C-alpha positions, 0 to 999 in steps of 0.5 A: 623925126621921131625919138626913141620913145616915139615922140616927136623931136621939136624944132630946137631938138632937130638937127639939120647937119648934113650927113657927110660920108665920114658920118655915113662910114660912122653909122655904118660901122656902128651898126656892124659893131652893134651886130657883132656885139649881139652876136657875142652875147648869144655865143656867150650865153650858149658857151656859157649854158655848155659850161654849167652842163659841163660843171653838172657832169663833172659833178655826176662823176665825182659822185660816181663809184669808180664804174666805167662811163658812158661818153657821147661824142657827137652821134656816138657813145663810148665807154671809158673809165670815169678818170678819163671822163672826168679829164675829158671834162676838164679839157672841155671846160678849158677849151670853152674858158678860153672862148669865153674869155676871148669873147669878153674881151671881144665885148668890152673892145666892141663896147669901146669902140661904141661909146667913141662913136656914139659920142662923135655921132650925137655930138654931130646930129644930136637927138636926131639919131637913136644909137641906143637898142630898143 
């Protein structure tokens, strides 16, 4: 069997432990958690980029002259006062920050669950199983 580094395992490193139903359930759970972890991290990256853009927009509005501005909502543009645009930006930042906080919390929970599963699976199978991201 190949280890995470691509080298062959020695006879001593191989585990002849039979995969029980419980082990397979743990492996499947770990895989689902890993997929969700990657989804969370992608969502977080997009949200953080959007937060940065919203922060840039707020900064631009603060430096404005108080005139009306164009607000883009979907495929339409609306002319609104700078104050309203600033309030809109603040509301959007608040909504996005709530989602970021929830995703951060979910990521932490996933990592805690994975740590428990890794301990159980590595304890049973040793180096014969690879649970690390490559």
